[in-house]
C-alpha positions in Angstrom: 0.1 0.1 0.1 1.3 3.4 -0.7 1.0 5.3 2.9 2.2 9.0 3.3 5.1 10.0 1.6 6.5 6.5 1.3 6.9 4.6 -2.0 4.2 2.3 -3.4 4.5 -1.4 -2.9 2.6 -3.9 -4.1 1.0 -6.9 -2.6 4.2 -8.8 -3.0 6.1 -6.1 -1.1 7.9 -4.7 -4.4 8.7 -1.2 -4.5 7.2 0.8 -7.3 9.9 2.6 -9.0 10.5 6.3 -8.4 9.3 8.8 -11.0 6.0 7.2 -12.0 3.4 9.8 -11.7 0.1 9.0 -10.9 -2.4 9.5 -14.1 -6.1 10.0 -12.8 -9.3 9.6 -14.2 -10.7 12.7 -15.7 -13.7 12.9 -14.2 -12.1 13.0 -10.6 -9.5 15.2 -10.4 -6.3 15.1 -8.4 -7.7 18.2 -6.8 -10.9 16.7 -5.5 -9.1 13.8 -4.0 -8.7 15.4 -0.6 -9.9 15.3 2.9 -13.5 16.5 3.2 -14.1 15.5 -0.6 -15.7 12.3 -0.3 -12.5 11.2 -1.7 -9.3 10.2 -0.2 -6.2 8.2 -0.5 -4.1 6.2 2.1 -1.2 8.6 1.3 0.4 10.1 -1.5 0.3 7.6 -4.2 3.7 7.5 -6.6 1.7 5.4 -9.3 -1.9 4.4 -10.0 -2.6 1.5 -12.2 -6.4 0.5 -12.8 -9.8 0.4 -14.2 -12.1 2.6 -16.2 -14.5 5.3 -15.2 -17.7 3.7 -12.7 -20.6 5.7 -12.1 -21.1 8.4 -10.2 -23.3 6.3 -7.8 -20.1 4.4 -6.9 -18.5 7.5 -5.4 -15.4 5.9 -6.4 -11.9 7.6 -7.6 -10.6 5.4 -10.8 -7.9 6.0 -13.3 -8.7 5.4 -17.0 -5.5 5.8 -18.8 -2.3 4.0 -17.8 1.6 5.6 -18.7 2.4 4.8 -22.1 5.6 3.5 -21.0 6.7 2.7 -17.5 10.2 2.8 -16.6 10.7 -0.9 -15.4 13.6 -2.6 -16.5 12.6 -5.5 -18.7 15.1 -8.2 -17.0 13.9 -7.6 -12.9 11.3 -10.0 -11.6 7.6 -9.4 -11.3 6.2 -6.7 -9.3 2.4 -5.3 -8.5 1.1 -2.1 -7.3 -1.5 -1.6 -5.2 -3.0 1.9 -4.6 -6.0 1.8 -2.6 -8.4 4.9 -3.6 -10.9 5.0 -0.4 -14.3 6.1 -0.8 -15.3 7.8 2.8 -18.4 6.2 4.9 -21.1 7.1 2.8 -24.9 6.4 3.8 -24.7 3.3 5.1 -21.4 4.0 6.9 -19.2 1.5 5.1 -16.1 2.0 4.2 -15.4 1.0 0.8 -11.7 -0.1 -0.1 -10.4 -0.5 -4.1 -7.2 -1.3 -5.4 -5.4 -1.3 -8.6 -3.0 -3.2 -9.3 -0.6 -4.4 -12.3 1.4 -7.2 -12.4 4.7 -7.4 -14.9 6.8 -10.7 -15.0 9.1 -10.6 -17.6 7.0 -12.8 -19.8 3.6 -12.1 -18.7 1.2 -9.2 -18.4 -1.6 -8.6 -16.3 -4.0 -5.5 -15.6 -5.6 -5.7 -12.1 -9.0 -4.7 -11.5 -9.9 -5.7 -15.1 -13.5 -4.3 -15.5 -14.1 -4.8 -11.4 -16.9 -3.0 -10.2 -18.9 -2.8 -7.2 -21.9 -5.0 -6.3 -23.7 -3.2 -3.4 -21.0 -1.9 -1.1 -18.6 -4.9 -1.8 -15.6 -4.0 -3.8 -14.6 -6.3 -6.2 -10.7 -6.9 -6.7 -7.7 -8.7 -7.8 -6.0 -9.8 -4.5 -2.7 -10.9 -5.3 -0.7 -11.3 -8.4 0.1 -14.6 -7.7 -3.3 -16.1 -9.3 -3.0 -16.9 -13.1 -2.6 -13.2 -15.1 -4.2 -12.3 -18.1 -2.4 -13.6 -20.9 -2.2 -11.0 -23.8 -2.4 -13.3 -27.5 -2.5 -11.0 -30.6 -5.8 -11.2 -32.9 -5.2 -9.0 -35.2 -9.1 -9.0 -36.2 -10.5 -8.4 -32.7 -12.9 -6.2 -31.9 -14.0 -4.9 -28.9 -15.1 -7.3 -26.1 -17.0 -6.7 -23.3 -17.1 -8.9 -20.4 -20.2 -10.9 -19.6 -21.6 -11.4 -16.2 -25.3 -13.0 -15.3 -25.7 -9.5 -13.3 -25.8 -6.5 -15.4 -24.9 -4.4 -12.5 -21.5 -6.2 -12.3 -20.5 -5.0 -15.5 -20.5 -1.0 -16.7 -17.4 -1.2 -19.1 -15.0 -4.2 -19.4 -12.3 -3.0 -21.2 -10.5 -2.1 -18.0 -7.2 -0.2 -18.4 -6.6 -0.8 -21.9 -6.4 1.6 -25.0 -10.0 1.9 -26.8 -8.5 3.7 -29.7 -5.4 4.4 -31.9 -2.0 3.7 -30.0 1.1 3.4 -30.8 2.7 0.1 -31.4 6.3 -1.4 -32.7 6.9 -1.4 -36.3 4.6 1.4 -37.1 1.8 -1.3 -37.5 -1.8 0.2 -36.7 -3.8 -1.3 -33.8 -7.5 -0.8 -33.5 -9.0 -1.9 -30.1 -7.7 -4.4 -27.6 -10.3 -7.3 -27.0 -10.5 -7.3 -23.2 -11.5 -11.7 -23.1 -10.2 -11.7 -19.4 -11.9 -10.8 -16.5 -11.5 -12.5 -13.2 -13.5 -11.1 -10.3 -14.4 -12.9 -7.2 -18.2 -11.8 -7.0 -21.0 -14.3 -6.2 -18.4 -17.2 -7.0 -19.0 -15.9 -10.6 -15.4 -16.6 -12.7 -15.3 -14.2 -15.8 -11.9 -15.8 -17.1 -10.5 -15.4 -20.7 -7.8 -14.3 -22.7 -8.0 -10.6 -24.2 -6.4 -9.8 -27.4 -5.4 -7.2 -29.6 -4.8 -6.0 -33.0 -1.1 -6.4 -34.6 1.7 -8.0 -33.1 3.2 -7.7 -30.6 0.8 -6.9 -28.1 0.9 -4.0 -25.7 -0.7 -4.2 -22.4 -2.1 -1.2 -20.4 1.2 0.1 -19.3 2.6 0.1 -22.8 4.4 -3.2 -21.8 4.9 -5.7 -24.6 2.8 -8.9 -23.2 4.4 -12.0 -24.0 2.0 -15.6 -24.4 4.0 -17.9 -22.0 2.6 -21.6 -21.7 3.0 -21.2 -18.0 0.6 -18.9 -17.6 -1.9 -20.4 -20.2 -1.4 -24.0 -18.6 -2.2 -22.2 -15.4 -5.3 -21.0 -16.7 -6.9 -24.6 -16.6 -7.0 -27.8 -18.5 -9.4 -27.4 -21.8 -10.9 -30.4 -23.1 -13.2 -31.2 -26.2 -16.4 -28.9 -25.7 -19.6 -31.4 -24.9 -21.8 -28.7 -26.9 -19.9 -29.7 -30.2 -20.8 -32.6 -32.8 -23.0 -34.0 -34.7 -26.3 -32.2 -35.0 -29.1 -34.1 -33.6 -31.4 -35.5 -35.9 -33.8 -33.1 -37.8 -37.9 -34.4 -37.4 -38.8 -35.2 -40.6 -41.0 -32.2 -41.6 -41.8 -31.1 -45.3 -39.4 -28.9 -46.9 -41.1 -25.3 -47.2 -39.7 -23.6 -50.3 -38.4 -20.2 -50.6 -36.5 -18.2 -48.2 -32.7 -16.5 -48.4 -29.7 -18.7 -46.9 -27.2 -15.8 -45.7 -23.6 -17.3 -44.9 -20.8 -15.7 -43.5 -17.7 -16.2 -45.5 -14.2 -14.8 -44.4 -12.9 -12.9 -47.4 -13.4 -12.4 -51.3 -12.2 -15.8 -52.9 -9.6 -15.6 -55.6 -12.1 -16.5 -58.1 -15.4 -18.6 -58.2 -14.6 -20.7 -61.3 -14.1 -23.7 -59.1 -12.9 -26.1 -61.6 -9.3 -24.7 -61.4 -9.4 -24.2 -57.6 -8.7 -25.7 -54.6 -9.5 -23.4 -51.5 -11.8 -24.1 -49.1 -13.3 -20.9 -49.7 -13.8 -21.1 -53.7 -15.2 -24.4 -53.6 -17.9 -23.6 -50.9 -19.3 -20.9 -53.2 -18.3 -22.7 -56.4 -20.2 -26.2 -55.5 -23.6 -24.3 -55.7 -22.8 -23.5 -59.3 -20.7 -26.2 -60.7 -21.7 -30.4 -59.5 -19.5 -33.1 -59.7 -19.7 -36.4 -61.0 -20.1 -37.9 -57.4 -20.7 -36.9 -53.8 -19.2 -38.6 -50.6 -21.7 -39.7 -48.4 -21.5 -39.8 -44.2 -20.5 -43.2 -44.5 -17.7 -42.8 -46.7 -19.6 -44.3 -49.5 -20.2 -42.2 -52.7 -23.7 -41.8 -54.4 -24.2 -39.9 -58.0 -24.9 -36.3 -59.0 -24.1 -35.9 -62.4 -23.4 -39.4 -62.5 -26.4 -42.2 -62.8 -24.1 -45.4 -62.4 -20.4 -46.3 -62.6 -17.9 -48.8 -62.6 -14.1 -49.6 -62.6 -11.8 -52.4 -63.7 -9.9 -54.8 -61.1 -6.4 -53.7 -62.0 -7.5 -50.2 -61.7 -6.4 -48.5 -64.7 -10.3 -47.9 -66.2 -12.9 -46.2 -64.5 -16.7 -45.8 -66.8 -19.3 -43.5 -66.0 -22.8 -43.0 -67.4 -24.5 -39.9 -67.1 -28.1 -38.6 -65.8 -30.6 -37.5 -68.4 -31.9 -34.0 -68.5 -29.0 -31.9 -66.8 -28.6 -29.3 -68.3 -25.9 -25.7 -67.6 -27.5 -22.8 -66.8 -27.2 -21.3 -70.4 -29.8 -24.1 -71.6 -27.1 -26.5 -73.0 -27.2 -29.9 -72.3 -24.7 -31.6 -70.5 -22.3 -34.2 -72.6 -19.6 -36.5 -72.1 -17.6 -34.0 -73.7 -17.9 -31.6 -70.7 -17.0 -34.5 -68.5 -13.5 -35.1 -70.5 -12.6 -31.2 -71.3 -13.0 -30.7 -67.4 -11.0 -33.3 -66.2 -8.1 -33.5 -69.0 -8.3 -29.8 -69.4 -8.9 -28.3 -66.4 -8.3 -30.9 -63.9 -4.8 -32.2 -65.4 -3.7 -28.6 -66.5 -4.9 -25.9 -64.2 -5.9 -27.6 -60.7 -3.4 -27.9 -58.1 -5.0 -31.3 -56.7 -5.7 -32.3 -60.3 -3.0 -31.7 -62.1 -1.3 -34.6 -59.7 -4.2 -36.7 -59.2 -4.9 -37.1 -62.9 -1.4 -36.8 -63.9 -2.0 -40.5 -64.9 -4.9 -40.3 -66.5 -3.6 -40.8 -70.0 -7.1 -40.7 -72.2 -11.2 -40.4 -71.5 -12.9 -42.0 -74.4 -16.4 -41.0 -75.6 -18.9 -44.3 -76.5 -21.8 -41.8 -76.6 -22.9 -38.5 -75.7 -23.8 -39.9 -71.8 -20.6 -42.2 -71.5 -17.2 -41.4 -70.5 -14.4 -44.1 -69.9 -11.3 -42.7 -68.1 -8.0 -44.9 -69.1 -5.0 -44.6 -66.4 -1.2 -45.3 -67.3 -1.0 -46.9 -63.5 -3.5 -48.3 -61.3 -5.2 -45.9 -59.0 -7.0 -47.3 -55.9 -10.9 -46.6 -56.4 -11.5 -44.4 -52.9 -9.0 -41.8 -53.9 -9.9 -41.6 -57.8 -13.8 -41.1 -56.8 -12.9 -39.0 -53.6 -11.2 -36.6 -56.2 -13.6 -36.6 -58.7 -16.0 -35.9 -55.6 -14.0 -32.8 -54.3 -12.0 -31.5 -57.3 -13.7 -32.0 -60.5 -16.5 -29.7 -60.5 -17.5 -30.2 -64.2 -17.9 -27.2 -66.4 -19.4 -26.3 -70.5 -16.8 -27.0 -72.8 -18.8 -24.6 -75.3 -17.7 -21.4 -72.6 -14.3 -22.6 -71.4 -13.2 -24.4 -74.5 -11.3 -22.0 -76.1 -8.9 -19.5 -75.6 -6.8 -18.7 -72.4 -8.8 -20.6 -69.7 -7.9 -18.5 -66.9 -8.5 -15.2 -68.5 -12.0 -16.2 -69.3 -14.2 -13.5 -68.7 -17.0 -16.0 -67.8 -14.4 -17.3 -65.0 -16.2 -14.7 -62.5 -19.7 -14.9 -63.8 -19.5 -18.9 -64.0 -22.0 -21.2 -65.9 -22.7 -24.6 -64.2 -25.1 -27.0 -64.0 -26.1 -26.5 -60.4 -29.2 -25.9 -58.3 -28.0 -22.2 -57.9 -27.1 -19.5 -60.5 -24.7 -16.8 -60.3 -26.1 -13.4 -59.9 -23.4 -10.8 -58.5 -20.4 -10.4 -56.7 -20.0 -7.3 -54.7 -16.4 -7.1 -53.9 -15.8 -6.8 -50.2 -19.5 -7.4 -49.3 -21.6 -10.2 -51.1 -22.0 -12.6 -53.5 -25.4 -13.7 -54.5 -26.7 -17.0 -56.1 -30.5 -17.3 -57.2 -32.5 -20.5 -57.6 -31.6 -22.3 -60.7 -35.4 -22.9 -62.3 -34.8 -25.5 -64.3 -32.7 -27.3 -62.1 -32.7 -31.7 -62.9 -34.4 -32.2 -59.5 -37.9 -30.1 -60.3 -38.4 -29.3 -56.5 -35.2 -28.3 -55.8 -33.5 -26.3 -54.7 -36.1 -25.0 -52.0 -34.2 -22.1 -51.2 -34.6 -18.8 -53.5 -31.3 -17.3 -52.9 -27.9 -18.1 -51.3 -26.2 -14.6 -50.2 -22.2 -15.1 -48.9 -22.0 -12.3 -46.7 -18.0 -11.5 -46.8 -17.1 -10.7 -42.9 -13.2 -10.5 -42.4 -13.4 -10.0 -38.8 -14.0 -13.2 -36.9 -15.5 -11.1 -34.0 -18.0 -9.6 -36.3 -18.9 -12.9 -37.8 -19.6 -13.9 -33.9 -21.8 -10.7 -33.9 -23.6 -11.0 -36.9 -24.7 -14.7 -35.6 -25.8 -13.2 -32.2 -28.1 -10.5 -34.0 -29.2 -12.9 -36.3 -27.3 -11.3 -39.6 -26.6 -14.3 -40.8 -27.9 -18.0 -41.0 -24.6 -20.3 -41.4 -20.9 -20.0 -41.2 -19.1 -23.3 -42.5 -15.0 -24.1 -41.8 -15.2 -22.4 -38.4 -16.2 -19.0 -38.9 -15.6 -17.8 -35.3 -13.1 -18.3 -32.6 -13.2 -20.9 -30.5 -14.1 -18.9 -27.4 -16.6 -17.2 -29.5 -18.5 -21.0 -30.6 -18.4 -21.8 -26.7 -20.7 -18.6 -26.5 -22.7 -18.9 -29.6 -23.3 -22.6 -28.4 -25.2 -21.2 -25.1 -27.6 -19.4 -27.4 -31.0 -21.0 -27.7 -31.3 -20.5 -31.7 -27.8 -21.7 -32.4 -26.5 -25.0 -33.3 -22.8 -26.2 -33.9 -21.9 -29.4 -36.0 -18.6 -30.7 -36.5 -19.4 -33.8 -38.4 -20.3 -32.1 -41.9 -16.1 -31.2 -41.9 -14.9 -34.5 -41.2 -13.6 -35.5 -44.4 -11.7 -32.1 -44.6 -10.2 -31.6 -41.4 -6.7 -31.9 -41.2 -3.2 -30.8 -39.8 -2.1 -27.1 -39.2 1.4 -27.0 -40.3 4.7 -24.6 -40.9 5.4 -24.8 -44.5 9.2 -24.4 -44.4 11.0 -22.6 -47.4 14.2 -24.4 -47.7 15.6 -22.2 -50.4 16.7 -20.4 -47.4 20.6 -21.3 -46.1 19.4 -21.8 -42.6 16.3 -23.5 -43.1 17.9 -26.2 -45.7 19.6 -27.8 -42.4 17.2 -30.3 -40.9 18.9 -29.6 -37.7 17.3 -25.9 -38.2 14.2 -27.3 -38.4 14.1 -29.9 -35.8 15.4 -26.9 -33.0 12.3 -25.3 -34.4 10.0 -27.8 -34.0 11.2 -28.7 -30.6 10.6 -25.0 -29.5 7.1 -25.1 -29.9 4.4 -26.1 -27.2 2.1 -28.1 -29.2 -0.6 -28.6 -25.8 -0.3 -25.0 -25.6 -1.5 -24.5 -28.6 -3.9 -26.9 -28.2 -5.3 -25.3 -25.2 -4.4 -21.6 -25.6 -5.8 -21.0 -29.1 -8.3 -23.6 -29.6 -9.7 -24.3 -26.1 -8.8 -27.6 -26.3 -10.9 -28.6 -29.5 -7.5 -29.9 -31.3 -4.8 -32.5 -30.7 -1.2 -32.2 -30.9 0.0 -33.6 -34.7 3.1 -35.5 -35.1 3.0 -36.2 -38.4 1.3 -35.0 -41.9 -1.7 -37.6 -41.4 -4.2 -37.0 -38.4 -4.0 -39.4 -35.8 -7.6 -40.7 -36.1 -7.7 -41.6 -39.5 -7.1 -45.2 -40.1 -3.8 -44.7 -42.2 -2.0 -42.8 -39.5 0.9 -44.5 -38.0 0.6 -45.1 -34.8 4.6 -46.2 -34.1 5.6 -42.6 -35.3 7.3 -40.9 -33.0 5.9 -37.8 -31.1 7.4 -34.3 -31.6 8.9 -33.4 -28.6 9.0 -30.2 -26.9 12.5 -29.6 -25.8 14.2 -25.7 -25.6 17.1 -27.0 -24.3 17.8 -29.5 -26.9 16.5 -27.2 -29.9 19.2 -24.7 -28.6 21.9 -27.2 -28.7 20.9 -28.1 -32.4 21.2 -24.7 -33.4 24.5 -24.2 -31.9 25.8 -27.5 -33.3 24.5 -26.7 -36.4 26.6 -23.5 -36.4 24.5 -20.8 -35.8 25.6 -19.4 -32.0 23.5 -16.4 -30.5 25.4 -12.9 -31.2 25.9 -10.3 -29.1 22.5 -9.3 -29.3 21.1 -12.3 -28.5 19.9 -13.4 -31.9 20.9 -16.2 -34.1 19.5 -15.0 -37.4 15.7 -13.4 -38.5 13.3 -15.3 -39.9 9.8 -14.1 -41.2 6.5 -16.2 -40.2 3.4 -15.5 -42.8 0.6 -17.1 -40.9 -3.1 -17.1 -43.2 -5.3 -15.5 -41.2 -8.0 -16.4 -38.1 -6.5 -18.9 -35.4 -3.5 -19.1 -37.6 -2.6 -15.4 -36.9 -2.8 -16.2 -33.2 -0.5 -19.4 -33.5 1.9 -17.3 -35.7 2.4 -14.7 -33.0 3.1 -17.8 -30.5 5.6 -19.2 -32.8 7.4 -16.0 -32.5 7.6 -15.7 -29.2 8.7 -19.7 -29.3 11.2 -19.0 -31.6 12.4 -15.7 -29.5 13.4 -18.9 -26.8 15.8 -20.1 -29.2 17.5 -17.2 -30.3 15.4 -16.8 -33.6 14.1 -13.4 -34.3 10.6 -13.9 -35.9 8.8 -11.2 -37.7 5.1 -11.7 -38.4 4.1 -11.1 -42.0 0.3 -9.9 -42.1 -1.0 -10.2 -45.6 -4.8 -10.7 -47.0 -6.0 -14.2 -48.4 -4.8 -13.4 -51.7 -1.9 -12.2 -51.3 -0.6 -14.6 -48.9 -1.2 -17.2 -51.5 0.8 -15.1 -54.0 3.6 -14.7 -51.6 4.0 -18.5 -50.9 2.9 -20.6 -53.8 4.1 -17.6 -56.7 6.5 -15.8 -55.4 8.2 -18.4 -52.8 9.0 -15.0 -50.5 8.8 -16.4 -47.3 10.2 -18.2 -44.2 7.7 -20.0 -42.5 4.1 -20.3 -43.6 1.7 -21.3 -41.1 -0.6 -23.2 -43.5 -3.6 -26.1 -42.7 -3.0 -29.1 -44.6 -6.6 -30.3 -45.3 -6.6 -34.5 -45.5 -9.6 -34.0 -48.0 -11.1 -37.4 -48.0 -7.5 -39.3 -48.2 -4.0 -37.6 -47.8 -3.6 -38.9 -51.5 -5.9 -36.2 -52.7 -4.5 -33.3 -50.7 -1.4 -34.2 -48.4 1.1 -35.9 -51.3 1.2 -32.5 -53.3 3.0 -30.4 -50.3 5.8 -33.2 -50.1 6.2 -34.7 -53.8 9.1 -32.9 -55.9 6.6 -32.8 -59.0 4.4 -31.2 -57.5 6.7 -28.0 -57.3 4.9 -25.7 -59.5 4.8 -22.1 -59.5 1.6 -20.1 -59.0 -0.5 -23.2 -57.9 -2.3 -23.1 -54.3 -1.6 -26.2 -51.7 1.6 -27.8 -53.6 5.0 -27.9 -52.9 6.0 -24.6 -52.0 9.1 -25.7 -49.8 11.3 -26.7 -52.8 11.4 -30.0 -50.4 12.9 -32.9 -53.8 13.7 -36.7 -51.9 13.8 -39.4 -54.2 13.4 -41.6 -51.2 10.0 -39.9 -50.3 9.3 -39.5 -54.3 9.2 -43.1 -54.2 7.0 -43.5 -51.0 4.4 -41.2 -52.5 4.3 -43.2 -56.0 4.2 -46.5 -54.2 1.0 -45.3 -52.0 -0.9 -43.8 -55.4 -0.5 -46.9 -57.3 -1.1 -49.8 -54.7 -4.3 -51.6 -55.2 -4.0 -54.1 -52.4 -4.5 -52.4 -48.9 -1.9 -53.9 -47.3 0.6 -52.4 -50.0 -0.7 -49.0 -50.0 -0.5 -48.9 -45.9 3.2 -49.8 -46.0 3.9 -47.1 -48.5 1.9 -44.7 -46.6 3.8 -45.5 -43.4 7.3 -44.9 -45.2 5.6 -41.2 -46.4 5.1 -40.6 -42.6 8.5 -41.8 -41.5 10.1 -39.7 -44.4 8.2 -36.9 -43.1 8.7 -36.4 -39.8 12.3 -37.3 -40.0 13.6 -34.3 -42.8 10.9 -32.0 -41.8 10.2 -29.9 -44.8 6.8 -29.4 -43.3 6.4 -29.0 -39.1 3.4 -30.5 -37.7 1.6 -27.9 -35.3 -2.0 -29.4 -34.6 -4.6 -31.5 -35.5 -7.6 -29.1 -35.5 -11.5 -29.6 -35.3 -13.4 -27.4 -37.8 -17.1 -26.8 -37.2 -20.2 -25.1 -39.1 -22.1 -22.5 -37.1 -26.3 -22.3 -38.1 -29.4 -20.6 -36.8 -31.4 -23.4 -36.0 -34.0 -22.5 -38.9 -31.8 -24.2 -41.4 -32.9 -27.3 -42.1 -29.4 -29.0 -43.8 -30.8 -31.3 -46.2 -28.1 -34.7 -46.8 -25.8 -33.7 -44.1 -22.6 -34.9 -45.1 -18.7 -35.4 -44.3 -18.0 -32.5 -46.7 -21.4 -30.6 -46.3 -19.8 -26.8 -47.0 -18.6 -28.4 -50.0 -22.2 -29.8 -51.2 -25.1 -28.3 -53.6 -27.2 -27.5 -50.9 -30.0 -28.3 -53.3 -32.0 -29.7 -50.6 -31.5 -27.4 -47.8 -34.2 -25.4 -46.5 -35.1 -22.8 -43.9 -37.8 -23.2 -41.3 -40.1 -20.6 -41.3 
């Protein structure tokens, strides 16, 4: 406490450095804090740190702003500062005390008294700084967030002691808001404790000091586990579909294009799959059913696949679908312009057309049925040859006003705002689609997407449209449903793509050191709130193809430092070995990127976060190869042969194609394992090749696995999903409808 003119001491007994002046709330000027004024201190404070203004009814002196930069040595151990502003006896004659506390440990930042207010005549406070403090996590798209409470009187304003407008921040980046997402109080036994985050890295706390994510702090906050409210949607009662209505879907950005036959991104495919249809669809039981195909068969040796087309299928311009359109879409669009198709269809050497309704694909090497049919279901949308068959496909003016056979037709694209699809009145299934319109609302901020669900401004969001913290909060709303089953076939692994063109990163010892510096359990708890598991290879551990004998990737900072020393990269006088850029690809990956920056600092690598939008990021990684470490989502997409292999196969180094080998990793042993798995028809032979693939990937680490994430879809309960499969975002939504 601060007594007389003595130096302030915090609850841990440490003295506040001299020279720190009090900054008081403008509502309560220093002149008003005097005996007889109704406000007085226990002494003259040297420093006051604390909370926002409270209402006049509380009659409490409070502080609103903190010093822009506190003069505390970064190397010192933690201090806490406590100053009591005491309200003199009032009405009931009770004396109310209020401590304002700011704790600073070298790697932790806590803002004391965060959001604490008075309930009646009882003070709410943080009693000491040894309890788990608030942790600063940088989330660039964070917005102001008020802590919630069952008693509205408890919360007047929750942005306690943190700037709410522009503030200076290192590296010249602007930052808009701190989002206070940790409000630890002791009122009525309620614990509203969350994480708080800010725009742009590195975070700065209320005293201007950088807030550093620490594993000790987050792990101390408490174990998190898979949340019970997440899972497969309860079976919907059999109801007669109601035609009409507009389905509003929140998406995180403008797509690169909506001509999905040449795209592989989740955003592009989610939108494009309503316009373009595929031959097949994957069902919930991992079998296939026909969409454009009425029937199909394949030869025992896996080198010939025949498809018969449905009748009465027409493109949106009225032209009929024929086998020529199928052959064109696979042999031209898929093989030459689709990142996954170019490798998966590499062995397709011919497409015979016995008649207008039959196509027979012939392969130079065998390919197992599941990955081949799965590729046709996920990455082979069918486009009209008469529209796209001439000229440069990439420059075709119809690419962003596309024509397909799907249940919805393109209407308009208002960049930065929305993409609108209208019902196709000439659809093959005459009663479908039930919806009049699908509107994809482009909302780049995840907090704003969560708010849109709460305000009933959107009906659906796919592929984890909100943060895990917001997901938990939304799940408590009676009109919101959360589904994890509709993405099972597309979930995968978050990983770091390592650019081996960089000298330091071409050394496997450096890559192993980076891997060892990362605490994957921390990421699971701090970023995904328990809705993730540590990843130890390129294939998820819940896949029957996973090699259970694969060694786990260790977290060992001491060994990581030794590896870097042995590799010839000692720490310099400034404490750094070398610099690396870190390119996270949005939302949760941005937060992971901030953590990786701090993990690398622990082994003497100076990381710099590169912030870019969706299109710019992909161009930097897959076209310009202008990166060091890229934090990316590696989706399994039904089978690793469809997507994962391309990140490791030397023949998939293809400049300008997304989700291919951007690391420049070349290894003949790896290529052989991949090619053996691709051509193996017998299950045991394929499993043996896949095990070899996983062992080499874990040994060489051209990609460093981080966590196996769980992806969710969010719906208003009025949305009736129709046939919910394991890749619901990529389905046509022809049988989805809105309950009136």
